[in-house]
C-alpha positions in Angstrom: 138.8 155.6 147.1 138.2 151.9 146.8 135.2 150.3 145.1 132.0 149.4 147.0 129.9 146.4 146.4 126.3 145.9 147.6 126.3 143.0 150.0 128.8 141.0 152.0 127.1 137.7 152.8 128.5 135.7 155.7 127.4 132.2 156.8 129.5 131.2 159.8 128.9 127.9 161.4 130.8 125.9 164.1 132.8 124.1 161.5 133.3 126.6 158.6 132.7 130.1 157.4 131.5 131.0 153.9 131.5 134.6 152.6 130.4 136.1 149.3 130.7 139.6 147.8 127.6 140.5 145.7 127.2 143.4 143.4 124.0 145.5 143.1 123.1 143.7 139.9 123.3 140.3 141.6 126.6 139.2 140.2 128.7 137.3 142.8 132.1 139.1 142.6 134.0 136.7 144.9 133.7 134.0 147.5 136.0 132.7 150.2 135.9 130.0 152.9 137.4 130.1 156.4 137.4 128.2 159.7 134.7 127.6 162.2 133.0 130.4 164.1 132.9 129.6 167.9 132.7 132.6 170.1 131.7 130.7 173.2 135.0 128.7 172.9 137.5 131.3 171.7 135.9 134.7 172.5 134.0 137.1 170.2 137.0 139.0 168.8 139.0 135.8 168.0 135.9 134.3 166.3 135.4 137.5 164.2 139.1 137.3 163.2 138.3 134.0 161.5 135.5 135.7 159.5 137.8 138.7 158.8 140.4 136.4 157.2 137.8 135.1 154.7 136.4 138.6 154.1 139.8 140.0 153.4 140.5 137.4 150.8 137.0 137.8 149.2 137.4 141.6 149.1 140.8 141.3 147.5 139.5 138.9 144.8 136.5 141.2 144.2 138.6 144.3 144.0 136.5 146.1 146.6 137.2 147.7 150.0 133.7 147.8 151.5 130.0 147.0 150.9 126.7 148.8 151.6 125.2 146.0 153.6 126.7 143.2 155.7 124.3 140.3 156.0 125.8 137.8 158.6 124.1 134.6 159.6 126.1 133.3 162.5 126.2 130.2 164.8 125.8 131.0 168.5 123.6 134.1 167.8 120.8 132.5 169.8 119.3 135.6 171.6 118.7 139.2 170.4 121.4 140.4 172.9 123.9 138.1 171.2 122.9 139.3 167.8 123.5 142.9 168.9 126.9 142.0 170.4 128.0 140.2 167.3 126.7 143.0 165.0 128.7 145.5 167.0 131.8 143.4 166.7 131.4 143.1 162.9 130.7 146.8 162.6 134.0 147.7 164.1 135.8 145.9 161.3 134.6 148.6 158.9 133.2 146.3 156.2 130.1 148.4 155.7 127.8 150.9 157.5 124.8 148.6 157.6 125.3 145.4 159.6 122.6 142.8 160.3 123.2 139.6 162.2 120.9 136.7 162.4 121.2 133.1 163.6 122.6 130.9 161.0 119.4 128.9 160.7 117.9 131.9 158.9 120.4 131.4 156.1 119.2 127.9 155.4 115.6 129.1 155.5 116.1 132.0 153.1 118.2 129.8 150.7 115.3 127.5 150.1 112.5 130.1 149.5 111.8 132.7 146.8 110.5 135.3 149.3 111.1 135.7 153.0 108.1 133.6 154.0 108.3 130.1 155.5 109.7 127.9 158.2 112.9 125.9 158.4 113.9 123.1 160.7 117.6 122.3 160.8 118.9 119.1 162.2 122.7 118.7 162.1 124.7 118.3 165.2 121.8 119.9 167.1 118.3 120.9 166.2 116.8 124.3 165.6 113.8 126.0 163.9 113.0 129.5 162.6 110.3 131.1 160.6 109.8 134.5 158.9 107.2 136.5 157.1 107.8 139.4 154.6 106.5 141.9 157.2 109.5 141.2 159.3 107.9 138.9 161.9 109.9 135.9 162.9 109.6 132.8 165.1 112.5 131.1 166.7 113.6 128.9 169.6 116.7 129.4 171.8 118.0 126.0 170.7 120.5 125.6 173.5 119.9 121.9 174.1 118.0 120.3 177.0 117.9 123.6 179.0 115.8 125.1 176.3 113.6 122.0 175.8 115.4 120.6 172.7 115.7 117.0 171.8 117.3 115.6 168.7 120.1 116.4 166.3 123.0 114.1 165.5 124.7 114.5 168.8 121.5 113.9 170.8 120.6 110.8 168.7 124.1 109.4 169.4 123.8 110.0 173.1 120.3 108.4 173.2 121.6 105.4 171.2 124.4 104.9 173.7 122.0 105.1 176.6 119.7 102.4 175.2 122.6 100.2 174.2 124.3 100.4 177.6 121.0 99.4 179.3 120.4 96.6 176.9 123.8 95.0 177.5 123.6 95.2 181.3 120.0 94.1 181.6 118.3 97.3 182.7 116.7 97.8 179.3 115.2 95.9 176.4 117.4 94.1 173.9 118.5 96.2 170.9 121.0 95.5 168.2 122.5 98.9 169.1 124.3 97.1 171.9 126.3 95.3 169.3 126.6 97.6 166.3 127.7 100.7 168.3 130.9 99.1 169.7 131.5 97.2 166.5 131.7 100.6 164.7 134.9 101.3 166.8 136.2 97.8 166.5 135.2 96.9 170.1 133.5 93.8 171.4 131.0 95.2 173.9 129.3 98.3 175.2 131.3 98.0 178.4 134.5 98.4 176.3 133.0 101.3 174.4 131.8 103.1 177.6 135.3 102.7 179.0 137.0 104.0 175.8 134.7 107.0 175.7 135.1 107.8 179.4 138.9 107.6 179.2 138.8 109.5 175.9 140.7 106.7 174.2 138.0 107.5 171.6 137.8 111.3 171.1 134.5 112.7 172.3 133.8 114.4 169.0 133.7 110.9 167.3 130.4 110.2 169.0 128.7 111.9 166.0 129.8 108.9 163.9 127.2 106.8 165.7 124.2 108.6 164.2 124.5 106.8 160.8 124.9 103.6 162.7 121.7 104.3 164.5 119.9 104.9 161.2 121.3 101.7 159.7 120.0 99.7 162.6 116.6 101.4 162.2 116.6 100.5 158.5 117.4 96.9 159.4 114.3 96.8 161.6 115.7 97.3 165.2 112.7 98.3 167.3 114.6 100.7 169.6 116.5 102.4 166.8 113.2 102.8 164.9 111.5 104.4 167.9 114.3 107.0 168.1 113.9 107.9 164.4 110.2 108.2 164.9 110.7 110.4 168.0 113.0 112.7 165.9 110.3 113.0 163.2 107.8 114.0 165.8 110.2 116.6 167.2 110.9 118.1 163.8 107.2 118.4 163.1 106.4 119.8 166.6 108.9 122.6 166.1 107.6 123.4 162.6 104.0 123.4 163.7 104.6 125.8 166.6 106.5 128.2 164.3 103.8 128.1 161.7 101.2 128.8 164.4 103.2 131.7 165.9 103.4 133.3 162.4 99.7 132.7 161.6 100.8 130.5 158.6 99.2 127.2 159.7 96.2 127.8 157.4 98.2 129.1 154.4 100.2 127.1 151.9 103.7 127.6 153.4 107.1 126.0 152.6 108.7 124.1 155.4 112.4 123.7 154.7 114.3 120.7 156.1 118.0 121.2 156.3 121.2 120.1 158.1 123.1 116.9 157.6 120.6 114.5 159.3 117.5 115.8 157.4 119.4 116.4 154.1 120.4 112.7 154.1 116.8 111.8 153.5 116.8 108.6 155.6 113.5 107.0 154.3 111.9 106.4 157.7 112.7 109.9 159.0 111.8 111.6 155.7 108.5 109.7 155.4 107.7 110.2 159.1 108.2 114.0 158.9 106.0 114.3 155.8 103.2 112.1 157.2 103.1 114.0 160.5 103.2 117.3 158.8 100.3 116.3 156.5 98.3 115.4 159.7 99.2 118.5 161.8 99.8 121.2 159.2 98.1 120.0 156.0 99.0 123.2 154.0 102.7 123.0 154.8 104.8 122.1 151.8 108.0 120.2 153.0 111.1 120.3 150.9 114.8 119.4 151.6 117.3 122.3 151.3 120.6 121.4 149.7 121.8 124.9 148.6 124.7 126.4 150.5 123.5 128.6 153.3 125.6 131.5 152.3 123.1 131.9 149.4 120.5 132.6 152.1 122.7 135.2 153.8 123.2 136.9 150.4 119.4 137.0 149.7 118.7 138.4 153.1 121.1 141.2 152.4 119.5 141.8 149.0 116.1 141.9 150.7 117.4 144.6 153.0 118.7 146.5 149.9 115.4 146.3 148.2 116.7 144.3 145.3 114.4 143.1 142.5 113.5 139.4 142.0 115.7 139.4 138.9 118.7 140.4 140.9 118.0 137.8 143.5 117.6 135.1 140.9 121.0 136.0 139.5 122.6 135.2 142.9 120.5 132.0 143.2 121.6 130.9 139.7 125.3 131.3 140.7 124.9 128.9 143.6 122.6 126.5 142.0 124.4 126.2 138.7 
């Protein structure tokens, strides 16, 4: 019979997968990294194969063949039915008898708090918000884009910047330096040329995300339109956090509000200050902090929560990732 560890932690996002094998005493026995987890694009089984590759390498390095708890925080697990489907797919791999799947935003939340109590807003390619209490109550949003009422994220900011820049150049909108700096980023002379290049895919669609830092630079330089978009994002972040706090009856208690994802973690001064000022006005007892720890830490802590691990055990895992 092979050896059994306590927790297999999985943080699987659209671009990469991180896994960790954790012993009952909190020692991290092994880690591994794999490719992106994209079930809507490649199908559930193929997506899980990507996770399985990383898990196989981590198990081999740890010298184990199974775990007691599988704690998986996965991108694209946006509804309970998707969490159940993905949990069933992971269960068939035989990594452990107890499998819990959550949206990957929960990993960022748990990585930034010492107990399962708080709210996290994540702004990377998209935007999402979740909250939890120790009694198991959670708050969340579908976070599927415009059809679920979302605005923001790096992709959304880039699209909005292009919209304003196009209208500025052709006269339908107010003037903005975005009309000049966006095409300049790609070595082009006009928005017309950039629109054509994007439409004909002479510039790969995925490269639109490169325009988000350009937008922030224009805002920092004082462009009115760019600044208005940054202010709008700050308002959206705080709106999501305030709603989550209200749903969990945490608005009147001192509660951590974690800010994660590439856009928020960059701590652009206007955005960071705007979020903190609006939170102070709408949720005075919220305590904002930027999360920089790797999300797989949160997946591991959620697994240890389920196992009933002591604070000392959890701190050992945290020390491994924060060393």
